PDB file of N, CA, C and O in Angstrom:
ATOM      1  N   MET A   1      19.920  -9.936  -9.722  1.00  0.00           N
ATOM      2  CA  MET A   1      18.771 -10.246  -8.899  1.00  0.00           C
ATOM      3  C   MET A   1      17.617  -9.539  -9.067  1.00  0.00           C
ATOM      4  O   MET A   1      17.913  -8.373  -8.808  1.00  0.00           O
ATOM      5  N   MET A   2      16.448  -9.607  -9.362  1.00  0.00           N
ATOM      6  CA  MET A   2      15.373  -8.743  -9.492  1.00  0.00           C
ATOM      7  C   MET A   2      14.648  -8.622  -8.125  1.00  0.00           C
ATOM      8  O   MET A   2      14.400  -9.609  -7.432  1.00  0.00           O
ATOM      9  N   ASP A   3      14.337  -7.399  -7.794  1.00  0.00           N
ATOM     10  CA  ASP A   3      13.493  -7.307  -6.541  1.00  0.00           C
ATOM     11  C   ASP A   3      12.197  -7.941  -6.478  1.00  0.00           C
ATOM     12  O   ASP A   3      11.580  -8.035  -7.539  1.00  0.00           O
ATOM     13  N   MET A   4      11.763  -8.317  -5.599  1.00  0.00           N
ATOM     14  CA  MET A   4      10.368  -8.934  -5.632  1.00  0.00           C
ATOM     15  C   MET A   4       9.288  -7.810  -5.490  1.00  0.00           C
ATOM     16  O   MET A   4       9.328  -6.851  -4.720  1.00  0.00           O
ATOM     17  N   VAL A   5       8.295  -8.138  -6.412  1.00  0.00           N
ATOM     18  CA  VAL A   5       7.064  -7.062  -6.465  1.00  0.00           C
ATOM     19  C   VAL A   5       6.152  -7.444  -5.188  1.00  0.00           C
ATOM     20  O   VAL A   5       5.791  -8.546  -4.775  1.00  0.00           O
ATOM     21  N   GLN A   6       5.940  -6.308  -4.774  1.00  0.00           N
ATOM     22  CA  GLN A   6       5.211  -6.134  -3.465  1.00  0.00           C
ATOM     23  C   GLN A   6       3.592  -5.461  -3.871  1.00  0.00           C
ATOM     24  O   GLN A   6       3.415  -4.563  -4.694  1.00  0.00           O
ATOM     25  N   GLU A   7       2.696  -6.029  -3.207  1.00  0.00           N
ATOM     26  CA  GLU A   7       1.274  -5.384  -3.469  1.00  0.00           C
ATOM     27  C   GLU A   7       0.548  -4.888  -2.284  1.00  0.00           C
ATOM     28  O   GLU A   7       0.437  -5.594  -1.282  1.00  0.00           O
ATOM     29  N   PHE A   8       0.046  -3.689  -2.359  1.00  0.00           N
ATOM     30  CA  PHE A   8      -1.033  -3.337  -1.225  1.00  0.00           C
ATOM     31  C   PHE A   8      -2.428  -3.182  -1.700  1.00  0.00           C
ATOM     32  O   PHE A   8      -2.608  -2.618  -2.779  1.00  0.00           O
ATOM     33  N   SER A   9      -3.303  -3.562  -1.103  1.00  0.00           N
ATOM     34  CA  SER A   9      -4.741  -3.388  -1.592  1.00  0.00           C
ATOM     35  C   SER A   9      -5.508  -2.809  -0.496  1.00  0.00           C
ATOM     36  O   SER A   9      -5.331  -3.247   0.641  1.00  0.00           O
ATOM     37  N   CYS A  10      -6.292  -1.925  -0.703  1.00  0.00           N
ATOM     38  CA  CYS A  10      -7.228  -1.420   0.490  1.00  0.00           C
ATOM     39  C   CYS A  10      -8.217  -2.456   0.976  1.00  0.00           C
ATOM     40  O   CYS A  10      -8.599  -2.449   2.146  1.00  0.00           O
ATOM     41  N   LYS A  11      -8.635  -3.340   0.102  1.00  0.00           N
ATOM     42  CA  LYS A  11      -9.669  -4.407   0.387  1.00  0.00           C
ATOM     43  C   LYS A  11      -8.957  -5.261   1.531  1.00  0.00           C
ATOM     44  O   LYS A  11      -9.592  -5.429   2.573  1.00  0.00           O
ATOM     45  N   THR A  12      -7.626  -5.837   1.404  1.00  0.00           N
ATOM     46  CA  THR A  12      -6.943  -6.580   2.359  1.00  0.00           C
ATOM     47  C   THR A  12      -6.430  -5.868   3.480  1.00  0.00           C
ATOM     48  O   THR A  12      -6.062  -6.485   4.480  1.00  0.00           O
ATOM     49  N   ALA A  13      -6.363  -4.473   3.400  1.00  0.00           N
ATOM     50  CA  ALA A  13      -6.045  -3.666   4.483  1.00  0.00           C
ATOM     51  C   ALA A  13      -7.444  -3.248   5.518  1.00  0.00           C
ATOM     52  O   ALA A  13      -7.328  -2.709   6.619  1.00  0.00           O
ATOM     53  N   GLY A  14      -8.573  -3.583   4.961  1.00  0.00           N
ATOM     54  CA  GLY A  14      -9.833  -3.430   5.696  1.00  0.00           C
ATOM     55  C   GLY A  14     -10.820  -2.426   5.047  1.00  0.00           C
ATOM     56  O   GLY A  14     -11.983  -2.303   5.431  1.00  0.00           O
ATOM     57  N   ALA A  15     -10.319  -1.785   4.131  1.00  0.00           N
ATOM     58  CA  ALA A  15     -11.463  -0.988   3.313  1.00  0.00           C
ATOM     59  C   ALA A  15     -11.990  -1.559   2.326  1.00  0.00           C
ATOM     60  O   ALA A  15     -11.653  -1.310   1.168  1.00  0.00           O
ATOM     61  N   ALA A  16     -12.915  -2.427   2.657  1.00  0.00           N
ATOM     62  CA  ALA A  16     -13.585  -3.153   1.659  1.00  0.00           C
ATOM     63  C   ALA A  16     -14.248  -2.524   0.442  1.00  0.00           C
ATOM     64  O   ALA A  16     -14.326  -3.137  -0.622  1.00  0.00           O
ATOM     65  N   GLY A  17     -14.717  -1.312   0.606  1.00  0.00           N
ATOM     66  CA  GLY A  17     -15.505  -0.698  -0.486  1.00  0.00           C
ATOM     67  C   GLY A  17     -14.420   0.063  -1.481  1.00  0.00           C
ATOM     68  O   GLY A  17     -14.797   0.681  -2.477  1.00  0.00           O
ATOM     69  N   CYS A  18     -13.201  -0.040  -1.142  1.00  0.00           N
ATOM     70  CA  CYS A  18     -12.241   0.666  -1.868  1.00  0.00           C
ATOM     71  C   CYS A  18     -11.442  -0.155  -2.895  1.00  0.00           C
ATOM     72  O   CYS A  18     -10.750  -1.070  -2.449  1.00  0.00           O
ATOM     73  N   PRO A  19     -11.460   0.058  -4.154  1.00  0.00           N
ATOM     74  CA  PRO A  19     -10.901  -0.800  -5.127  1.00  0.00           C
ATOM     75  C   PRO A  19      -9.422  -0.517  -5.466  1.00  0.00           C
ATOM     76  O   PRO A  19      -8.854  -1.043  -6.423  1.00  0.00           O
ATOM     77  N   PHE A  20      -8.739   0.499  -4.466  1.00  0.00           N
ATOM     78  CA  PHE A  20      -7.302   0.732  -4.669  1.00  0.00           C
ATOM     79  C   PHE A  20      -6.355  -0.422  -4.481  1.00  0.00           C
ATOM     80  O   PHE A  20      -6.371  -1.147  -3.486  1.00  0.00           O
ATOM     81  N   MET A  21      -5.422  -0.565  -5.628  1.00  0.00           N
ATOM     82  CA  MET A  21      -4.457  -1.630  -5.252  1.00  0.00           C
ATOM     83  C   MET A  21      -3.170  -1.038  -6.054  1.00  0.00           C
ATOM     84  O   MET A  21      -3.240  -0.415  -7.113  1.00  0.00           O
ATOM     85  N   VAL A  22      -2.129  -1.317  -5.428  1.00  0.00           N
ATOM     86  CA  VAL A  22      -0.764  -0.999  -6.085  1.00  0.00           C
ATOM     87  C   VAL A  22       0.281  -2.067  -6.004  1.00  0.00           C
ATOM     88  O   VAL A  22       0.362  -2.784  -5.007  1.00  0.00           O
ATOM     89  N   ARG A  23       1.108  -2.193  -7.065  1.00  0.00           N
ATOM     90  CA  ARG A  23       2.173  -3.123  -7.061  1.00  0.00           C
ATOM     91  C   ARG A  23       3.461  -2.301  -7.555  1.00  0.00           C
ATOM     92  O   ARG A  23       3.522  -1.471  -8.462  1.00  0.00           O
ATOM     93  N   ASP A  24       4.408  -2.735  -6.757  1.00  0.00           N
ATOM     94  CA  ASP A  24       5.780  -1.907  -7.035  1.00  0.00           C
ATOM     95  C   ASP A  24       6.937  -2.762  -6.660  1.00  0.00           C
ATOM     96  O   ASP A  24       6.760  -3.560  -5.739  1.00  0.00           O
ATOM     97  N   GLU A  25       8.042  -2.712  -7.217  1.00  0.00           N
ATOM     98  CA  GLU A  25       9.262  -3.367  -6.803  1.00  0.00           C
ATOM     99  C   GLU A  25       9.976  -2.474  -5.726  1.00  0.00           C
ATOM    100  O   GLU A  25      10.729  -2.984  -4.896  1.00  0.00           O
ATOM    101  N   ASN A  26       9.721  -1.138  -5.763  1.00  0.00           N
ATOM    102  CA  ASN A  26      10.409  -0.263  -4.770  1.00  0.00           C
ATOM    103  C   ASN A  26       9.430  -0.170  -3.621  1.00  0.00           C
ATOM    104  O   ASN A  26       8.262   0.198  -3.747  1.00  0.00           O
ATOM    105  N   THR A  27      10.032  -0.551  -2.443  1.00  0.00           N
ATOM    106  CA  THR A  27       9.320  -0.308  -1.234  1.00  0.00           C
ATOM    107  C   THR A  27       9.049   1.085  -0.828  1.00  0.00           C
ATOM    108  O   THR A  27       7.984   1.469  -0.346  1.00  0.00           O
ATOM    109  N   ASP A  28      10.063   1.796  -1.052  1.00  0.00           N
ATOM    110  CA  ASP A  28       9.701   3.246  -0.550  1.00  0.00           C
ATOM    111  C   ASP A  28       8.646   4.008  -1.489  1.00  0.00           C
ATOM    112  O   ASP A  28       7.833   4.841  -1.088  1.00  0.00           O
ATOM    113  N   GLU A  29       8.783   3.639  -2.610  1.00  0.00           N
ATOM    114  CA  GLU A  29       7.826   4.100  -3.755  1.00  0.00           C
ATOM    115  C   GLU A  29       6.428   3.741  -3.457  1.00  0.00           C
ATOM    116  O   GLU A  29       5.492   4.536  -3.545  1.00  0.00           O
ATOM    117  N   LEU A  30       6.315   2.358  -3.057  1.00  0.00           N
ATOM    118  CA  LEU A  30       4.924   1.747  -2.864  1.00  0.00           C
ATOM    119  C   LEU A  30       4.319   2.513  -1.544  1.00  0.00           C
ATOM    120  O   LEU A  30       3.149   2.891  -1.482  1.00  0.00           O
ATOM    121  N   VAL A  31       5.256   2.682  -0.531  1.00  0.00           N
ATOM    122  CA  VAL A  31       4.757   3.085   0.733  1.00  0.00           C
ATOM    123  C   VAL A  31       4.259   4.773   0.520  1.00  0.00           C
ATOM    124  O   VAL A  31       3.223   5.193   1.035  1.00  0.00           O
ATOM    125  N   ARG A  32       4.998   5.473  -0.156  1.00  0.00           N
ATOM    126  CA  ARG A  32       4.661   6.868  -0.611  1.00  0.00           C
ATOM    127  C   ARG A  32       3.377   6.815  -1.350  1.00  0.00           C
ATOM    128  O   ARG A  32       2.439   7.526  -0.987  1.00  0.00           O
ATOM    129  N   ILE A  33       3.281   6.024  -2.354  1.00  0.00           N
ATOM    130  CA  ILE A  33       1.748   5.869  -3.113  1.00  0.00           C
ATOM    131  C   ILE A  33       0.973   5.686  -2.035  1.00  0.00           C
ATOM    132  O   ILE A  33       0.352   6.683  -1.666  1.00  0.00           O
ATOM    133  N   VAL A  34       0.811   4.543  -1.329  1.00  0.00           N
ATOM    134  CA  VAL A  34      -0.157   4.189  -0.405  1.00  0.00           C
ATOM    135  C   VAL A  34      -0.472   5.283   0.722  1.00  0.00           C
ATOM    136  O   VAL A  34      -1.607   5.383   1.186  1.00  0.00           O
ATOM    137  N   GLN A  35       0.546   6.066   1.125  1.00  0.00           N
ATOM    138  CA  GLN A  35       0.239   7.033   2.053  1.00  0.00           C
ATOM    139  C   GLN A  35      -0.480   8.200   1.387  1.00  0.00           C
ATOM    140  O   GLN A  35      -1.309   8.839   2.035  1.00  0.00           O
ATOM    141  N   GLN A  36      -0.199   8.506   0.118  1.00  0.00           N
ATOM    142  CA  GLN A  36      -0.803   9.553  -0.544  1.00  0.00           C
ATOM    143  C   GLN A  36      -2.273   9.228  -0.754  1.00  0.00           C
ATOM    144  O   GLN A  36      -3.127  10.114  -0.721  1.00  0.00           O
ATOM    145  N   HIS A  37      -2.584   7.833  -0.990  1.00  0.00           N
ATOM    146  CA  HIS A  37      -3.836   7.482  -1.314  1.00  0.00           C
ATOM    147  C   HIS A  37      -4.683   7.613  -0.128  1.00  0.00           C
ATOM    148  O   HIS A  37      -5.762   8.205  -0.110  1.00  0.00           O
ATOM    149  N   ALA A  38      -4.092   6.987   0.923  1.00  0.00           N
ATOM    150  CA  ALA A  38      -4.754   6.884   2.247  1.00  0.00           C
ATOM    151  C   ALA A  38      -5.102   8.467   2.937  1.00  0.00           C
ATOM    152  O   ALA A  38      -6.032   8.665   3.719  1.00  0.00           O
ATOM    153  N   SER A  39      -4.233   9.415   2.506  1.00  0.00           N
ATOM    154  CA  SER A  39      -4.449  10.694   2.950  1.00  0.00           C
ATOM    155  C   SER A  39      -5.704  11.344   2.123  1.00  0.00           C
ATOM    156  O   SER A  39      -6.671  11.939   2.599  1.00  0.00           O
ATOM    157  N   ARG A  40      -5.428  11.073   0.802  1.00  0.00           N
ATOM    158  CA  ARG A  40      -6.393  11.628  -0.015  1.00  0.00           C
ATOM    159  C   ARG A  40      -7.905  11.193  -0.096  1.00  0.00           C
ATOM    160  O   ARG A  40      -8.825  11.984  -0.306  1.00  0.00           O
ATOM    161  N   PHE A  41      -8.043   9.879   0.092  1.00  0.00           N
ATOM    162  CA  PHE A  41      -9.100   9.175  -0.012  1.00  0.00           C
ATOM    163  C   PHE A  41      -9.973   8.721   1.297  1.00  0.00           C
ATOM    164  O   PHE A  41     -11.199   8.663   1.382  1.00  0.00           O
ATOM    165  N   HIS A  42      -9.037   8.432   2.247  1.00  0.00           N
ATOM    166  CA  HIS A  42      -9.440   7.975   3.501  1.00  0.00           C
ATOM    167  C   HIS A  42      -9.263   8.944   4.702  1.00  0.00           C
ATOM    168  O   HIS A  42      -9.800   8.775   5.797  1.00  0.00           O
ATOM    169  N   ASN A  43      -8.491   9.923   4.392  1.00  0.00           N
ATOM    170  CA  ASN A  43      -8.285  11.058   5.534  1.00  0.00           C
ATOM    171  C   ASN A  43      -7.528  10.327   6.554  1.00  0.00           C
ATOM    172  O   ASN A  43      -7.790  10.463   7.749  1.00  0.00           O
ATOM    173  N   GLU A  44      -6.589   9.552   6.124  1.00  0.00           N
ATOM    174  CA  GLU A  44      -5.687   8.825   7.244  1.00  0.00           C
ATOM    175  C   GLU A  44      -4.304   9.023   6.989  1.00  0.00           C
ATOM    176  O   GLU A  44      -3.860   9.018   5.840  1.00  0.00           O
ATOM    177  N   ALA A  45      -3.616   9.193   7.968  1.00  0.00           N
ATOM    178  CA  ALA A  45      -2.006   9.362   7.842  1.00  0.00           C
ATOM    179  C   ALA A  45      -1.482   8.090   8.496  1.00  0.00           C
ATOM    180  O   ALA A  45      -1.616   7.744   9.670  1.00  0.00           O
ATOM    181  N   LEU A  46      -0.847   7.451   7.480  1.00  0.00           N
ATOM    182  CA  LEU A  46      -0.234   5.846   7.743  1.00  0.00           C
ATOM    183  C   LEU A  46       1.210   6.060   7.789  1.00  0.00           C
ATOM    184  O   LEU A  46       1.767   6.788   6.967  1.00  0.00           O
ATOM    185  N   ASP A  47       1.870   5.419   8.771  1.00  0.00           N
ATOM    186  CA  ASP A  47       3.236   5.461   8.668  1.00  0.00           C
ATOM    187  C   ASP A  47       3.800   4.147   7.943  1.00  0.00           C
ATOM    188  O   ASP A  47       2.976   3.289   7.626  1.00  0.00           O
ATOM    189  N   LYS A  48       5.073   3.952   7.680  1.00  0.00           N
ATOM    190  CA  LYS A  48       5.454   3.165   6.853  1.00  0.00           C
ATOM    191  C   LYS A  48       5.319   1.717   7.513  1.00  0.00           C
ATOM    192  O   LYS A  48       5.161   0.745   6.774  1.00  0.00           O
ATOM    193  N   GLU A  49       5.376   1.579   8.789  1.00  0.00           N
ATOM    194  CA  GLU A  49       5.090   0.254   9.531  1.00  0.00           C
ATOM    195  C   GLU A  49       3.571  -0.132   9.268  1.00  0.00           C
ATOM    196  O   GLU A  49       3.293  -1.245   8.822  1.00  0.00           O
ATOM    197  N   GLU A  50       2.660   0.752   9.537  1.00  0.00           N
ATOM    198  CA  GLU A  50       1.347   0.591   9.078  1.00  0.00           C
ATOM    199  C   GLU A  50       1.055   0.068   7.743  1.00  0.00           C
ATOM    200  O   GLU A  50       0.215  -0.814   7.563  1.00  0.00           O
ATOM    201  N   VAL A  51       1.723   0.590   6.830  1.00  0.00           N
ATOM    202  CA  VAL A  51       1.576   0.191   5.415  1.00  0.00           C
ATOM    203  C   VAL A  51       1.954  -1.045   5.140  1.00  0.00           C
ATOM    204  O   VAL A  51       1.253  -1.811   4.479  1.00  0.00           O
ATOM    205  N   MET A  52       3.402  -1.434   5.753  1.00  0.00           N
ATOM    206  CA  MET A  52       3.842  -2.619   5.516  1.00  0.00           C
ATOM    207  C   MET A  52       3.206  -3.894   6.198  1.00  0.00           C
ATOM    208  O   MET A  52       3.458  -5.034   5.807  1.00  0.00           O
ATOM    209  N   LYS A  53       2.453  -3.637   7.136  1.00  0.00           N
ATOM    210  CA  LYS A  53       1.557  -4.685   7.759  1.00  0.00           C
ATOM    211  C   LYS A  53       0.818  -5.168   6.801  1.00  0.00           C
ATOM    212  O   LYS A  53       0.595  -6.371   6.932  1.00  0.00           O
ATOM    213  N   ASN A  54       0.237  -4.543   5.646  1.00  0.00           N
ATOM    214  CA  ASN A  54      -0.652  -4.946   4.759  1.00  0.00           C
ATOM    215  C   ASN A  54      -0.066  -5.206   3.260  1.00  0.00           C
ATOM    216  O   ASN A  54      -0.782  -5.311   2.264  1.00  0.00           O
ATOM    217  N   VAL A  55       1.249  -5.286   3.265  1.00  0.00           N
ATOM    218  CA  VAL A  55       2.019  -5.506   1.938  1.00  0.00           C
ATOM    219  C   VAL A  55       2.250  -6.989   1.850  1.00  0.00           C
ATOM    220  O   VAL A  55       2.552  -7.644   2.847  1.00  0.00           O
ATOM    221  N   LYS A  56       2.094  -7.567   0.546  1.00  0.00           N
ATOM    222  CA  LYS A  56       2.451  -8.994   0.343  1.00  0.00           C
ATOM    223  C   LYS A  56       3.256  -8.913  -0.906  1.00  0.00           C
ATOM    224  O   LYS A  56       3.130  -8.017  -1.741  1.00  0.00           O
ATOM    225  N   GLN A  57       4.158  -9.988  -0.986  1.00  0.00           N
ATOM    226  CA  GLN A  57       5.028 -10.429  -2.199  1.00  0.00           C
ATOM    227  C   GLN A  57       4.142 -11.036  -3.206  1.00  0.00           C
ATOM    228  O   GLN A  57       3.409 -11.959  -2.850  1.00  0.00           O
ATOM    229  N   VAL A  58       4.127 -10.649  -4.340  1.00  0.00           N
ATOM    230  CA  VAL A  58       3.553 -11.225  -5.541  1.00  0.00           C
ATOM    231  C   VAL A  58       4.494 -11.711  -6.516  1.00  0.00           C
ATOM    232  O   VAL A  58       4.092 -12.216  -7.565  1.00  0.00           O
TER     233      VAL A  58
END
């Protein structure tokens, strides 16, 4: 069984001017990538729950 691909994009999370988007089958990896991006580019520290609120299956 293949894992579902998940997607996070800053636009759907409310940062309309940011083109960042990531897709990954590994939830922990996706969360880590989003957290790094949020810290580096938006000066925000997001926990896993905050990230997952804006993740969709694709």
